[in-house]
ZABAFI-19617 format. One record per atom (N, C-alpha, C): residue number from 1; x negated, y negated, z negated. Coordinates in nm, 3 decimals, padded with zeros to 5 digits. Each point is the difference from the previous one (the first is absolute). Layout:
N
NUM | X | Y | Z
...
This chain:
54
1 | 00.778 | 00.255 | -01.447
1 | 00.028 | 00.054 | 00.131
1 | -00.105 | 00.107 | 00.031
2 | 00.046 | 00.112 | 00.049
2 | -00.090 | 00.108 | 00.039
2 | 00.002 | 00.015 | 00.151
3 | -00.117 | -00.005 | 00.061
3 | -00.012 | 00.020 | 00.143
3 | -00.061 | 00.139 | 00.022
4 | 00.078 | 00.088 | 00.057
4 | -00.052 | 00.135 | 00.023
4 | -00.031 | 00.019 | 00.147
5 | -00.096 | 00.085 | 00.028
5 | -00.037 | 00.024 | 00.138
5 | 00.098 | 00.097 | 00.065
6 | 00.050 | -00.039 | 00.114
6 | 00.088 | 00.088 | 00.077
6 | -00.069 | 00.043 | 00.129
7 | -00.130 | -00.026 | 00.009
7 | -00.071 | 00.033 | 00.123
7 | 00.006 | 00.149 | 00.036
8 | -00.011 | 00.092 | -00.098
8 | 00.014 | 00.142 | 00.039
8 | 00.137 | 00.032 | 00.060
9 | 00.106 | -00.060 | -00.055
9 | 00.134 | 00.023 | 00.053
9 | 00.016 | -00.061 | 00.138
10 | -00.062 | -00.115 | 00.024
10 | 00.005 | -00.063 | 00.131
10 | -00.073 | 00.087 | 00.101
11 | -00.113 | 00.057 | -00.041
11 | -00.081 | 00.082 | 00.090
11 | 00.077 | 00.123 | 00.050
12 | 00.085 | 00.055 | -00.085
12 | 00.078 | 00.118 | 00.043
12 | 00.141 | -00.037 | 00.043
13 | 00.024 | -00.132 | 00.013
13 | 00.126 | -00.053 | 00.054
13 | 00.123 | 00.037 | -00.084
14 | -00.017 | -00.002 | -00.134
14 | 00.116 | 00.024 | -00.085
14 | 00.060 | -00.129 | -00.055
15 | -00.074 | -00.111 | 00.012
15 | 00.053 | -00.132 | -00.037
15 | -00.040 | -00.099 | 00.109
16 | 00.077 | -00.106 | 00.020
16 | -00.035 | -00.097 | 00.104
16 | -00.119 | -00.087 | -00.039
17 | -00.069 | -00.053 | 00.099
17 | -00.116 | -00.087 | -00.022
17 | 00.038 | -00.121 | -00.085
18 | 00.120 | -00.049 | 00.015
18 | 00.046 | -00.118 | -00.074
18 | -00.007 | 00.019 | -00.151
19 | 00.001 | 00.123 | -00.046
19 | -00.004 | 00.024 | -00.145
19 | -00.136 | -00.032 | -00.059
20 | -00.102 | -00.020 | 00.082
20 | -00.134 | -00.034 | -00.049
20 | -00.029 | -00.149 | 00.014
21 | 00.094 | -00.078 | 00.047
21 | -00.022 | -00.143 | 00.017
21 | 00.045 | -00.076 | -00.123
22 | -00.083 | -00.095 | -00.041
22 | 00.034 | -00.084 | -00.115
22 | -00.020 | -00.146 | 00.040
23 | 00.088 | -00.085 | -00.047
23 | -00.013 | -00.143 | 00.023
23 | -00.096 | -00.054 | -00.106
24 | -00.126 | -00.021 | 00.039
24 | -00.102 | -00.042 | -00.095
24 | 00.030 | -00.136 | -00.061
25 | 00.060 | -00.089 | 00.077
25 | 00.035 | -00.131 | -00.056
25 | 00.098 | 00.016 | -00.115
26 | 00.103 | 00.082 | 00.020
26 | 00.098 | 00.021 | -00.107
26 | -00.063 | 00.071 | -00.120
27 | -00.092 | 00.090 | 00.027
27 | -00.065 | 00.076 | -00.106
27 | -00.083 | -00.091 | -00.091
28 | -00.069 | -00.099 | 00.059
28 | -00.092 | -00.085 | -00.076
28 | 00.047 | -00.143 | -00.021
29 | 00.122 | -00.034 | 00.039
29 | 00.043 | -00.140 | -00.002
29 | -00.001 | -00.063 | -00.139
30 | 00.017 | 00.077 | -00.105
30 | 00.000 | -00.056 | -00.135
30 | -00.134 | 00.014 | -00.071
31 | -00.099 | 00.052 | 00.069
31 | -00.133 | 00.018 | -00.059
31 | -00.083 | -00.125 | 00.025
32 | -00.036 | -00.070 | -00.104
32 | -00.074 | -00.126 | 00.012
32 | -00.146 | 00.021 | 00.042
33 | -00.049 | 00.125 | -00.007
33 | -00.139 | 00.028 | 00.036
33 | -00.015 | 00.045 | 00.144
34 | 00.108 | -00.001 | 00.076
34 | -00.003 | 00.046 | 00.139
34 | 00.042 | -00.115 | 00.091
35 | -00.082 | -00.028 | 00.100
35 | 00.035 | -00.097 | 00.102
35 | 00.025 | 00.076 | 00.129
36 | 00.118 | -00.010 | 00.054
36 | 00.037 | 00.072 | 00.121
36 | -00.034 | -00.085 | 00.122
37 | -00.088 | 00.051 | 00.086
37 | -00.039 | -00.067 | 00.123
37 | 00.031 | 00.095 | 00.115
38 | 00.085 | -00.042 | 00.088
38 | 00.041 | 00.084 | 00.112
38 | -00.084 | -00.036 | 00.122
39 | -00.107 | 00.075 | 00.023
39 | -00.091 | -00.025 | 00.111
39 | -00.035 | 00.132 | 00.067
40 | -00.032 | -00.007 | 00.127
40 | -00.050 | 00.117 | 00.072
40 | -00.151 | 00.005 | -00.016
41 | -00.053 | 00.115 | -00.038
41 | -00.145 | 00.017 | -00.011
41 | -00.054 | 00.034 | 00.137
42 | -00.094 | -00.082 | 00.049
42 | -00.059 | 00.022 | 00.131
42 | -00.130 | 00.079 | -00.005
43 | -00.071 | -00.011 | -00.112
43 | -00.127 | 00.071 | -00.012
43 | -00.033 | 00.016 | -00.148
44 | -00.080 | 00.100 | -00.030
44 | -00.048 | 00.024 | -00.136
44 | -00.152 | 00.004 | 00.006
45 | -00.063 | -00.090 | -00.073
45 | -00.146 | -00.007 | -00.008
45 | -00.042 | 00.070 | -00.131
46 | -00.032 | 00.127 | 00.009
46 | -00.032 | 00.077 | -00.119
46 | -00.125 | -00.050 | -00.071
47 | -00.101 | -00.042 | 00.076
47 | -00.125 | -00.044 | -00.062
47 | 00.018 | -00.126 | -00.084
48 | 00.097 | -00.083 | 00.037
48 | 00.026 | -00.125 | -00.072
48 | 00.124 | 00.006 | -00.088
49 | 00.069 | 00.117 | -00.002
49 | 00.128 | 00.014 | -00.073
49 | 00.096 | -00.111 | 00.042
50 | 00.023 | -00.012 | 00.131
50 | 00.077 | -00.111 | 00.055
50 | 00.108 | 00.052 | 00.095
51 | 00.121 | -00.054 | -00.015
51 | 00.108 | 00.025 | 00.096
51 | 00.010 | -00.121 | 00.091
52 | 00.004 | 00.023 | 00.130
52 | 00.013 | -00.108 | 00.096
52 | 00.144 | -00.001 | 00.049
53 | 00.066 | -00.114 | -00.026
53 | 00.142 | -00.015 | 00.038
53 | 00.014 | -00.112 | 00.101
54 | 00.106 | 00.006 | 00.076
54 | 00.028 | -00.100 | 00.102
54 | 00.058 | -00.125 | -00.063
C-alpha cells in the first residue's frame, strides 16, 4: 500500500479533506507488532517522553 501526501492539493482546494483521512485501525489490523489504543492525549511531557491520556 502506498500512502501519498495530498496536503498540497488540499491547501489549494483541488481535492477534498476526506482524501487525506485514513482508518489507522484498518491499516494496521493485521500487523502483530502494532497495538491500537484509541485514547485522547491530554498532555505531552517532553522531558519524560510521556503522553498523558485520560
